[in-house]
N, C-alpha and C positions, 0 to 999 in steps of 0.2 A: 580234343580225346579225352576220354576218362581212364584213368590209370586204376587197375585194382591193387586195393592196398594188401591184399593176401598173397595174389600170385605175381602181381606185377605185369600182367596181361594187360596191352591198351586196347580200349573198346571205344566205338563210336561216342560222338558227344550226344548225351541223352539216354544213354543206357542207363536200365535200371538192375541188371545182373551181368554179371562177367561171364563172356563168352567161353572163357578158358575153364574157370572151376566152378561157374554157376553163383557164386558169392554175391548177396545182394548189396547194391551201393548206399550208402547213408544219404538220405534226404540234403540237399543242400539248404541253408538256410537263406529265405528270401528277404531282400530288405524293402524298404518301403517304394512306393512309384518313384518316379524321377522327380514328379511336380510335387511330392510331399516331403522331399528332403529340404530341410531349411538352409537359406543360403547362408555359407561361412563368410566371416569376416577375418581378414587378415590381423594377426597379432601385432601391435606397436612395437613389440621389441623383437621377436624371432620372425614375425612374417608368417608364421603357419597358418592355416585356416582353421577359425573357431567358431561353433554354432553361437548364435545370437543369444541362446537361453544360458550360455556358461559365464560366470563370473570370473573365472581365472582360465588363462591359457593351459591346456593340458601339455605342454612341451615346456615352458618355461616358468609356469607358475605365477605369471606377474598377473595382477588385479587389472580386471577389465572394467570394474565398476568407475563410473563418473563422478566427480565431486559432488556432494548433495543429491546424488540419483535417488536416494531411498531415505535421506533425512532433509529432504529439502523444507523450508519454513513456508506457512501460508504465506502467498501475496496478493494482496488486494487492489482493487483498481483505485488509482490516485483520484478518480472525479468522484465516485458514489459509494465507495468502500466496500464494493462487492469482494468474496472470495473468489479469484480466479483459478481454473482449473492449470494443470502443470502443463507449461508449454503454449498456454493461449497468451495472445498479443492484443484480440479484441475481447472488450468486455461485453457479455450478451445482454446486458440492462439497459446501459447507457451509450453502448456502440462508441465508446471511447477508444482510440487507435493509436497507437505510437511504438515506433520500433525500439525504442530506448526505454520503455517505460521499467523494464527490469532495473535500470540503472537508478531510477527515484529512491529506492531506498539506500544505496550506496551514496548519493550525493551528499555532501555536506550541507546541513541545515544552517540557514542565516538565524541570528539571534533578534533579527528586526521584530518579527511577529512577537516576541517575548517582551520588547522594549515598549511597542504600540500597548501591549495588556498593560504594562506599570502605569504608561503615562494615563490609560483611561481608567485604571483603577485609584490612581491619585486624583483623576479628574472627579471620579465619583464621590470620594471623601469630601473633597472641597465643596463640590455643588450640595452634598448634606450639611456641611458647616455652613454655606453659605443661606439655606433655607433657616436654619436655626438663629443665626443671626438675626435674617429678615425678620422672623416672628418675633425674637425678643426686642427688637427696635421700633416693629411697628406698635407695642403696647405704650410706650412712650410718647410717640407721634400722635396717637389717638388723643391723649389727653391734651396736647397743645394744639393740633389743627382745627381748624373751624369747619372742615368738612370731614365726611365719613370715608375714611380711605380703607377699610379694612377688605371691601370687596376687590380692590386695586393690589393690595398684598395677598390676598388670599390667592389671586390670579397668579402673580410673579411666583409664588410659593409653588404651587402647580406646575408651572413652567419648568422651574429649576428642578422639582422632583422628578419630572419625565426627562429632562438632560441627564439628571444623576442615574436613572434605571438605564438609560440608553448607553451612557458610560460603562456601567457596570456589564450589560451585556454583550458590548463591543469587545471587552477586557477579556470576558470569558471564551468568545469566540476567537479570538486572537491567540490566547494561550493555546487553544485545541488546533490553530493554524488552518480554521475552517472559514467559510462562509466570508469569503473576501470582499464581498459589496456590501454585506450586513456591516460589516466592521467599518467600512467607510462610512455609512449612514449613520452608523452609532456615533463615530467620532464628531460628524458634522452637527447632530442634535448636540452632543455634550458640550459644544462652544455655548448653548444657552445655560449652562450651569453657573457661569460668572464666578462665583467663589471669592476670597479675600485676595484684593488687588487683581481680579480677574485670571486668577493662576488657573482656574479650571477651563476658563475658555482658551487659555494660552497651552495647557497640556493638551487638551483634544485637538487645536489646529496641528500642533507638531505630531500627535499621532496620527491623524490624517494624512499628512504629508510623507511620513514614513509607510505608511500603509499603502499608500500609492504608488510609490516606487518598489514596493516589494511583492506584487501579485505574484510571482513565481513561487514565492514562500509558501502560499495560502491553497489549499487542496481545490478551492473552487471559487 
């Protein structure tokens, strides 16, 4: 029934004019179709229904924003480094999938890659010293040796320099916690650097062992 606001007469539902005084009824505002009404979610504090587009409950004014919802830092794939979209658990480039990848950033990082980098840096310096010492001693040996050893010395120096460069590259990658396999190879080649008292070889061997047991601390 529709009640006339002027005379109080009762009229059938849907009437546009009052049957008693002829007053025109104000048209009722029509809401959106039922399918267009957004689904409401209960407020975590008072339990009243709140549309999903509201940031605060209209009843108790509690904030409905999730922590980090609007200021979430960029997240990168631990394998290839691509920036992933919000909520993604699979990298679209390398198809790397892990339900716990979000915890990678919060997991405490080990110092083992840093130790490997320091050892390989020391091996690089010692290998350079070894090559300089070998070049210096070769000059005196050439004066006393009955055979020409310059070619042999040059070959040894090239091998030592190759080991030195390998140690340096391995140290850089280890400091960046990247390319686990290349770090292992660089440490293996670094053992050819010798150095005073074979310290370059010893440091490279120790670095290779530490890197081998700390694979999870490297991104790949």
